[in-house]
C-alpha positions, 0 to 999 in steps of 0.5 A: 222352467225347461232349458233349451239348447237345441240338442236334448229336448224330449217328448216329455218336455214337449208335453210339459210345455204344450199341455201343462204350459211350463215356461222355457229359457235358453241356455247360455251356450245356445245364446252364444251359438245363435249370436255367433251364427248371426254375426257370420250372416252379417259378415256375408251381407256386408261382403255382398256375397250371393248366397241362397236365402240371404241375398237371393229370392226363394225356391224357383227365384233363387237365381234372382239376387236381391239388393241389400236395401230390399232384403228386409222387404224380402223377409216380410214378403216371404211370410206374407206370401207363404201364409196360405193355410186353410181349414180348422185352426190347430188346437192350442197344445199343438200350436205351443208344441210347434212354437217350442220345436221351432225355438229348439231348432233355432237354438242350435245356432245354424239358422242365422236368426238374431238372438232378439228375434228368437227371444221374442218367440220365446216370450210369445210362448211363455206369455201365451201368445198363440198364433192361429195356425190353419191345419191344412196347406203343408206338403211337408217339403220345404218343411211346413212352409204355410203353417210356420208362416202363420206362426211368423205372422204374429211374430211380426205383428200381423195375422191372428192370435189367441191370448188369454182365451180371446182371439184378436189380431196378432198386433193387438195380442202382442201389445196386450202381452207387452211384446214388441213385434219384430222387423225381420232382417236377412235370412230370418224369414226363411229361418222361421218358416222352413222346417218340419216342426208342424208335422213333428209337433202334431205327431209327438203329441199324438204319440204320447196319447198313443203310448198311453192308449196301449195300456188302456187297450190291455185293460179293456181287453182284460175286462172283456176276456174275463167278462166272456169267461175266456181262458187266460192260458194264452197269456202265460209267460211260457208262450211269449218267451218263445216269441220274444217281441218286447211289446208282445211280452209286455201286453201278455204280462199285463193281461195275465196280471190283470186277470190274476186272482179273478173269482170269475175266472176261478168259477170256470177254471175246469170248463171245457173251453180250452181255446178262444177266438183270436180277438181274445187270445191273440190280443198280446200279439196285436197290442204288442205289435202296436207297442213295438211300432210306437217305439220306432215312431218315438225314435224318429220323433226324438231325433227330429225334434233335436235336428236342424231342418231349415235351409240353408244351414249356416256353419260359421266355423267352416265359413260355409252356407250350405243348401241341402234338404233337411227340411224334407219330412219323409222320416216323420211322414213314415213315422206318422203313417205308422203311428196311424195305421198301427193304432187303428188296429187297437180299435179293430180288435177291440170291436171284435171283442165287443162282438163277444160281449154282445152276441149271445151265441158267443158269450155264456150267460150274458143277455143279448146286447147286454140289454137289461130287458131284451126287446124292450131295451136295445142295450149296447146294440147301437153303441157297436154301430158307433164303434163300427163307424169310427173303425171304418173311418180309421181304415180310410185314414190309415191309408199312408199319406207318405206314398203321395207326392205332387210336384210344386214350385215349377218342379223345383220342389218335385218330391214332397212328403205329405208328412203333415197330412200323415200327422193329422190323420194319425192324431184323428185315428188316435181320437177315434180309437180312444172312443172305440176303447171307451165303448168296449170298456163300458160294455165290459163293465156292464157285462161284469156287473151282470156276473155273479162272481167278482173279477180280479182285484185290479179290474174290480177297482177299475170297475168302481172308478168307472161307475163313479162316472157312469152308472150301470145301464138299468134301462135304455138311455142316451149313451153319447155322454157315457162314452164322453165320460169314459173317454175323459176318464181314459185321458185323465190317466186315472185308469192307468194309475189304478193299474200301475198301483198293482203292476208297473211294467212299462 
């Protein structure tokens, strides 16, 4: 059980709730703050003050005051009118992360929502009522209005939801879960739909995958480097002390350790080759730069998940309701764009190492395309095309979304972040790159199979694990499922766990 107070949620907590489906509860302090803020909202309503989002319309309609007896209708209309998303439905884990982040924001006690409404959202998450949220429709300011409205639809017994693997109306899903839908009161519609939780949730889960992928990239590189008889000299700590980027030092030390005690390396220790191609010897400089960029992304996401990002924000102690712009997704948009284009480089350099594995003019003693019977078999010739297609797609996806802005709402919302687009692109780039690294690792394993000497102890253990899932290529076969199995192996963390048994560096 993870306790929620709005202030100290971590990315690890997000993974636990979104993927492992751990349950949550509010702290007593958070409950008190939510109640206090709501009491202040009720006071404003009773005094018939004119306050944006409480007693007025929204956006360009903010100058229209709404009669008290129509405020509840206003809240429901906000949800209905803003639920305009289209496209594929977000994956279950991302929806759970979105729900968690929205709960965490509301728990801070600056949104004016009722405790009962917040508790209903918590019950939905804990019992597995997952709103169907379309992927497209958010411009990233005023936050993620459209997708968050699809979340709120189910809260009020409308829309569609997944519950225990079955899709139904929100009303039926709530009934089956034993949860009573909410009748929204003043400010609650806006509190539920205004914020950056969709882009942040997608980016957070993508970041967790990317951080794990960095170690996999070092593993794949080490296997390729040893398989093509490259020299490990470029990974000596002496070099990397003189350019002390943290990520570069970690990556170089990883590769240096992975190659330690390699029989294959010792077999050509005194060869004439003293310098290798950049894709081999510069791997730490590339993989390390990705690591450092991900540190920046982690810092942004860690701040964002514990920030109040709706509007207006309510300050009971100061007797103020302030309309600002914390819903603007620019920080997350920049971070998500960075996440995407940096991870794409893991795939770019991986493909160039694959060229050394496949091209007989670049490796020493390996068969062309690692084909068991060159000519009769094509080996990994077309596998490289698959990687190339994924890398090309990544290059298109890597174009920043955050450099674009289209004014909306009669120019009231005249600059937006496109942060949700950036987050979705980053997630897709990471998915593609995982396949690219899977293909390189399978190629490198095949190449090592064809060498007479063994590699290092850690690489040999990784090779054995891979061969439990995918046998050596002895003649041409359909490879698609081979790639899928290696991707599953990567995502299961088994390869990382083997590496960690030998060296725990990160």
